[in-house]
C-alpha positions in Angstrom: 3.1 7.1 1.8 4.7 3.2 1.0 3.2 2.5 -2.3 6.7 4.5 -4.8 8.6 2.1 -2.3 7.9 -1.5 -3.5 8.0 -2.7 -7.0 4.8 -4.6 -8.3 5.1 -8.1 -8.7 5.2 -8.9 -12.5 3.9 -12.0 -14.5 3.7 -13.5 -17.2 0.7 -15.4 -17.7 0.3 -18.0 -21.2 -3.5 -18.7 -22.4 -3.2 -21.2 -25.2 -1.1 -19.4 -28.4 -1.4 -16.0 -26.3 0.9 -14.3 -23.7 -0.5 -11.3 -21.7 2.0 -9.7 -19.0 0.4 -7.8 -15.5 1.0 -7.2 -12.2 0.0 -9.0 -8.8 -2.6 -6.5 -7.9 -3.7 -9.0 -4.2 -3.3 -12.2 -3.0 -5.7 -14.5 -0.7 -4.8 -17.2 1.1 -7.5 -20.1 2.3 -6.2 -22.8 3.1 -4.4 -24.9 1.2 -5.1 -22.7 -1.8 -3.4 -19.4 -2.8 -5.8 -17.0 -5.6 -4.0 -14.3 -7.4 -6.1 -11.3 -9.0 -3.7 -10.3 -12.1 -4.2 -6.7 -13.6 -2.8 -6.8 -17.4 -1.6 -4.2 -19.1 -4.9 -3.4 -20.9 -6.4 -3.4 -17.4 -8.4 -7.1 -17.3 -8.2 -9.2 -14.5 -6.6 -12.7 -14.8 -7.4 -14.9 -11.8 -4.7 -17.9 -10.5 -5.8 -20.8 -8.6 -2.7 -22.3 -7.3 -3.2 -25.6 -4.6 0.2 -26.5 -2.3 1.8 -23.7 -4.1 0.8 -25.4 -7.4 -0.9 -23.2 -10.3 -4.5 -25.4 -11.2 -6.3 -23.3 -13.4 -7.1 -19.9 -14.4 -8.5 -17.7 -16.8 -9.5 -13.8 -17.2 -13.1 -12.7 -15.5 -14.9 -9.5 -16.5 -16.3 -10.2 -12.7 -16.0 -11.6 -9.6 -19.3 -13.8 -8.5 -21.4 -13.3 -5.0 -20.7 -16.6 -3.6 -18.2 -18.5 -6.4 -15.1 -19.5 -4.4 -12.8 -16.3 -5.5 -15.1 -14.2 -3.5 -14.8 -16.2 -0.4 -11.1 -16.3 -0.6 -11.0 -12.4 -1.0 -13.8 -11.8 2.0 -12.8 -14.8 4.2 -8.5 -15.8 3.5 -6.0 -13.6 4.5 -5.6 -10.8 2.0 -2.4 -9.6 1.0 -3.0 -6.0 -1.5 -0.2 -4.6 -3.9 2.4 -3.1 -2.4 3.2 -6.0 -0.4 7.4 -7.8 -0.4 5.4 -10.7 0.4 3.7 -11.1 -2.4 6.6 -11.4 -4.7 7.7 -14.3 -2.7 4.2 -16.0 -2.0 4.0 -16.7 -6.3 6.1 -19.2 -7.2 6.5 -18.6 -10.8 6.0 -15.4 -12.8 5.9 -16.9 -15.5 3.0 -19.6 -16.0 0.9 -21.8 -18.5 -3.3 -21.9 -18.2 -3.7 -26.0 -18.5 -6.1 -27.0 -21.2 -9.5 -26.7 -19.7 -11.0 -30.0 -21.6 -8.0 -32.1 -20.0 -7.8 -30.5 -16.3 -9.4 -33.3 -14.4 -7.8 -36.2 -15.5 -4.2 -34.0 -14.9 -5.2 -33.4 -11.7 -6.6 -37.2 -11.1 -2.8 -37.8 -11.8 -0.6 -36.2 -8.8 -3.5 -35.7 -6.8 -5.7 -38.0 -4.4 -9.4 -38.6 -5.3 -10.3 -36.9 -2.1 -7.9 -32.9 -3.0 -9.4 -33.6 -6.8 -12.5 -33.3 -5.5 -12.1 -30.7 -2.9 -9.9 -28.7 -5.9 -13.3 -28.5 -7.4 -14.5 -27.1 -5.2 -12.3 -23.8 -6.2 -12.9 -23.8 -9.3 -16.8 -22.3 -9.6 -15.9 -18.7 -11.4 -14.0 -21.1 -14.7 -16.3 -24.1 -14.5 -20.3 -24.7 -14.2 -21.7 -25.8 -11.1 -23.3 -29.2 -12.2 -20.2 -29.9 -14.2 -18.2 -29.9 -11.1 -21.4 -31.1 -8.9 -20.7 -34.8 -11.7 -16.6 -34.8 -10.9 -17.3 -34.8 -7.1 -20.4 -37.2 -7.1 -17.9 -39.8 -9.4 -15.4 -39.1 -6.6 -17.3 -40.6 -4.0 -19.4 -43.8 -6.1 -15.6 -44.2 -5.9 -14.7 -44.7 -2.6 -18.1 -46.0 -2.0 -17.2 -49.1 -4.5 -14.0 -49.6 -3.1 -14.9 -50.1 0.4 -13.5 -47.0 1.5 -17.1 -45.4 3.2 -15.1 -42.6 5.6 -13.4 -41.1 2.6 -17.3 -41.1 1.1 -18.3 -38.9 3.7 -15.7 -36.7 3.2 -16.1 -35.8 0.0 -20.1 -35.9 0.3 -19.3 -33.7 3.3 -17.5 -32.0 0.5 -20.0 -31.9 -1.8 -22.7 -31.1 0.7 -20.9 -27.6 1.2 -20.9 -27.2 -1.9 -23.5 -27.4 -3.6 -26.2 -27.4 0.0 -29.2 -27.2 -2.7 -28.0 -31.2 -4.4 -30.9 -32.6 -2.4 -29.1 -36.0 -3.1 -26.0 -35.0 -1.8 -28.1 -33.9 0.9 -29.7 -37.2 1.8 -26.6 -39.2 1.3 -24.2 -36.9 4.0 -27.9 -37.0 6.7 -27.8 -40.8 6.0 -27.9 -43.5 8.9 -25.2 -45.0 8.0 -22.5 -41.7 8.3 -23.6 -41.2 11.8 -20.5 -43.1 13.1 -18.5 -40.8 11.4 -20.4 -37.7 12.2 -20.3 -38.7 15.9 -16.6 -39.5 15.3 -16.1 -35.3 14.0 -18.1 -34.2 16.4 -16.4 -36.1 19.6 -12.5 -36.2 18.8 -10.4 -34.6 19.4 -8.8 -31.9 16.3 -5.8 -34.3 16.7 -7.4 -37.9 15.9 -8.9 -36.2 13.2 -6.2 -34.6 12.1 -5.1 -38.4 11.8 -8.3 -39.6 9.1 -9.2 -35.9 7.8 -6.1 -33.5 8.0 -7.7 -31.8 4.8 -10.6 -31.6 6.8 -8.7 -30.0 10.5 -6.4 -27.5 8.2 -9.6 -26.0 6.3 -11.6 -26.2 9.6 -8.9 -24.8 12.0 -7.7 -21.6 9.2 -11.8 -21.0 8.3 -11.6 -20.5 12.6 -8.6 -18.9 13.0 -9.7 -16.7 15.3 -10.3 -18.9 17.7 -7.0 -19.2 19.8 -6.9 -23.3 20.3 -7.5 -23.5 16.6 -5.3 -20.4 15.8 -2.4 -22.9 17.3 -3.3 -26.0 16.2 -3.5 -24.5 12.5 0.0 -23.0 13.2 1.2 -26.4 13.8 0.0 -27.5 10.8 2.0 -25.2 8.5 5.1 -25.9 10.7 4.5 -29.5 10.1 3.9 -28.9 6.5 7.0 -25.5 6.3 5.0 -23.2 4.8 6.9 -20.7 6.3 5.1 -18.1 4.2 2.1 -18.8 5.2 2.8 -18.9 9.0 3.8 -15.8 8.6 0.9 -13.7 7.4 -0.9 -16.4 9.9 0.9 -13.3 11.9 0.7 -10.6 10.2 -3.0 -11.0 10.3 -3.8 -10.4 13.7 0.0 -9.4 15.6 0.2 -11.2 19.0 2.5 -8.0 20.5 3.5 -10.9 23.7 5.5 -12.8 20.7 9.1 -11.6 20.1 9.7 -10.6 17.1 12.5 -11.5 16.1 11.2 -14.5 16.1 9.2 -14.5 13.1 11.9 -10.9 11.7 14.0 -14.5 11.6 10.9 -15.9 9.5 10.4 -13.0 7.2 13.9 -12.3 6.5 13.9 -16.3 4.6 11.9 -14.6 2.0 12.0 -10.5 2.0 15.1 -8.5 2.4 15.1 -6.2 6.0 14.3 -3.5 4.0 10.8 -4.9 3.0 10.9 -5.8 6.3 10.7 -2.2 7.6 8.1 -1.2 4.9 5.8 -4.4 6.7 6.2 -3.9 10.1 5.5 0.5 9.3 2.1 -1.0 7.5 1.3 -3.2 10.5 1.6 -0.1 12.7 4.9 -2.0 14.7 7.6 0.5 15.4 10.5 -1.3 13.9 12.9 1.1 15.3 12.4 0.5 18.5 12.3 -3.5 18.4 15.0 -4.3 16.0 18.1 -2.9 16.1 19.5 -3.8 12.6 16.8 -1.3 11.4 18.7 1.4 11.9 22.3 0.4 10.0 19.4 -0.2 6.7 18.0 3.6 6.7 21.7 5.3 7.4 22.8 3.2 4.0 19.8 4.8 2.3 20.4 8.6 3.9 24.7 7.7 2.7 23.4 6.8 -0.8 21.5 10.5 -0.5 17.8 8.9 -0.9 16.5 11.4 1.8 12.9 11.1 0.2 13.1 7.5 0.8 14.5 7.5 3.9 12.0 10.3 5.7 9.0 8.1 4.3 10.6 4.8 6.3 10.6 7.5 9.3 7.8 10.1 8.7 5.1 7.4 10.3 7.1 7.2 13.7 8.3 10.4 13.9 6.7 11.1 17.7 8.2 7.4 18.2 11.5 8.0 17.1 14.6 6.3 19.5 17.5 9.4 20.8 19.7 7.5 18.6 18.0 9.0 15.4 18.1 12.4 15.8 21.5 12.5 13.6 19.8 10.6 10.6 16.5 13.5 11.2 18.9 16.3 11.1 20.7 15.3 8.2 17.1 14.1 5.7 15.9 17.5 7.2 18.5 19.4 5.8 18.6 17.9 2.5 14.8 17.5 2.0 13.5 19.4 -1.2 10.4 21.8 0.3 8.3 20.7 -2.9 8.6 17.0 -0.9 7.8 18.6 2.8 4.9 20.4 1.5 3.6 16.7 -0.1 4.1 15.2 3.7 3.7 18.6 5.8 1.4 17.4 8.7 3.9 14.6 9.4 6.8 16.9 8.8 5.4 19.5 11.8 7.2 17.5 14.5 10.5 19.0 12.6 9.3 22.1 13.6 9.0 21.2 17.2 12.7 20.4 18.1 14.3 22.1 20.6 14.7 25.8 19.6 18.4 26.9 19.1 20.1 29.1 16.9 21.1 27.3 14.2 17.8 25.2 14.5 15.6 28.1 14.5 17.6 29.3 11.3 17.3 25.7 9.5 13.5 26.0 10.4 13.5 29.5 9.0 14.7 28.5 6.0 12.9 25.6 5.5 9.7 27.2 5.9 10.5 30.3 3.3 10.9 27.0 0.8 7.9 25.9 1.6 5.7 28.8 1.7 7.5 29.9 -1.7 5.4 26.8 -3.5 2.3 27.4 -1.1 2.1 30.8 -2.8 2.9 29.4 -6.0 -0.8 27.1 -6.1 -2.9 28.7 -3.1 -4.1 32.3 -2.5 -2.5 33.7 0.8 -5.9 32.7 3.3 -5.1 29.5 2.1 -1.7 29.4 2.6 -2.0 30.8 6.5 -4.1 28.2 6.9 -2.2 25.2 5.6 1.1 27.1 8.1 -1.2 27.8 11.1 -0.1 24.5 12.7 3.4 26.2 12.4 2.2 28.9 13.2 1.0 27.8 16.9 4.5 25.9 17.2 7.3 29.0 16.3 5.1 32.2 16.8 8.0 34.0 16.5 9.0 32.9 12.7 9.0 36.0 10.5 8.6 34.4 7.5 4.8 33.7 9.4 4.7 37.3 10.2 5.4 38.3 6.9 3.0 36.0 5.1 -0.1 37.2 7.8 1.0 41.0 6.7 0.8 40.5 3.6 -2.7 39.3 4.0 -3.4 42.6 5.9 -2.0 45.1 2.9 -4.2 41.9 0.4 -7.4 44.2 2.1 -5.7 48.0 1.7 -5.4 49.2 -2.2 -3.0 51.8 -0.3 -0.8 49.3 0.6 0.0 47.6 -3.1 2.9 48.3 -3.3 4.7 47.1 0.2 2.5 43.6 -0.6 4.1 44.1 -4.2 7.2 44.1 -2.4 6.8 40.7 -0.4 5.4 38.5 -3.3 9.2 39.7 -4.9 9.9 38.2 -1.5 8.2 34.9 -1.3 10.0 34.7 -5.2 6.1 34.9 -6.5 7.0 37.7 -9.7 3.6 37.2 -10.8 1.5 38.6 -8.4 4.4 41.6 -7.7 4.3 42.5 -11.5 0.2 42.6 -10.3 0.9 44.8 -7.2 2.9 47.2 -9.4 0.9 47.2 -12.4 -1.9 48.3 -9.7 0.2 50.7 -8.3 1.4 52.3 -11.8 -1.9 52.7 -12.4 -2.8 55.5 -9.2 0.4 56.9 -9.6 1.2 56.7 -13.9 4.1 59.5 -13.6 5.4 58.0 -10.6 9.3 55.8 -11.8 9.4 53.5 -9.3 6.4 50.8 -9.9 7.8 50.6 -13.5 11.1 50.1 -11.8 9.6 47.6 -9.8 8.2 46.0 -12.6 11.4 46.2 -15.0 13.1 43.9 -12.5 10.6 41.6 -12.2 10.4 40.6 -15.7 14.5 40.2 -15.5 14.0 38.0 -12.2 11.4 36.1 -14.8 14.2 35.6 -17.7 12.3 38.4 -19.8 14.3 40.6 -21.2 12.4 41.9 -23.3 9.6 43.1 -21.3 12.2 44.1 -18.3 13.7 46.4 -21.1 10.7 48.0 -22.1 9.9 49.3 -19.3 13.4 49.8 -18.1 13.0 52.6 -21.4 9.4 53.9 -19.5 11.5 54.8 -16.3 14.1 56.2 -18.4 11.5 58.3 -19.8 9.2 59.5 -16.1 12.9 60.0 -14.7 13.9 62.3 -17.6 10.8 63.9 -17.3 10.9 64.2 -13.3 13.9 66.1 -13.6 13.0 68.2 -16.6 10.6 69.3 -14.7 
């Protein structure tokens, strides 16, 4: 229902000398890293890896290998799929250049500490051979060792062991006696103590264990200190805590999206914004004032059974101005509108809308299917004349002697071709009767087929003349 409300997030990618354009199909947040999947006009998939909001690398992939970092991010990270307003806020630039692959790690070394560069290497296994990345991480390990930075060396060998568990040398070094004290420190110390020595590990650890309440809170605090507000918002949206005040996260969300988009996001999260956000009502009222009745309906329909009474005038205005075709497309949701308190004005309005719905349904379905689709409304409005007529039509369809009457009902519901079929049947049974011929002429007039209408009018005139002279 909602997809038509949000425009796709467009992006332009410069890869060597080529420029491709596409839209962000989904994104995954995984600790400090973001992965964007971009679908091009040729339906090819580009994947972009960001670290701390800076593009690290990206390329076109025909498939994502199971177990790769990209695969892990989309299975274990916080995933946002289009359409989602916050996608636009997440991607730092809508025009990017893919770095030179051969110079990538020399450039990364300039911009990041060695331990962070080693971590970044673990995120690029979709684009590089694994042995190349192992060599880079191993080199960082030995750099720290030579410089006497043993805790940093331990942190990097842990990364390498996690990244390449089959790499025997890394496993042996990680489990060697010289690192026992560091193993003990990580196992026995508090997260706050570890954070001072290894913030990358703590953030990664808390993110992977974010379902644990204590670690989730710790991660939230880290994100606040880093001013990672979009990530903080997404962390909340991933598992909404209804005990927390919505206005707190509304203030945060409005740094990235409009109130209209925030209402959309809350709707996707099954949170009723119209009960909790007073600011939501003016947004919907403005849509109605601008004549955007279908858009207003799409925003309201999900919560149509739980709207405050103050929304009744808005619903009435929307209902009065929606096309019957749109109502048919969302018929299950609109059943509520037929349940409103019955009074003369509402009954007349409901019958008018129901007539329009029936006209559309009869164009697309046979009588039996139309009755099935109208059955929920029939239960709500058993006295509806429109539905009574459709039920009568089904009875007539089984009786060859009532084709003329059935044709009249079809004509009333503007089903002129079906009416012509009924009258033609009657004309064959009573070839001297001018009445079905006159009715066929009228149907062709309604269809705008003047020549055919004139032909049947002549036949009618002849039959009437025969009756007079006979």
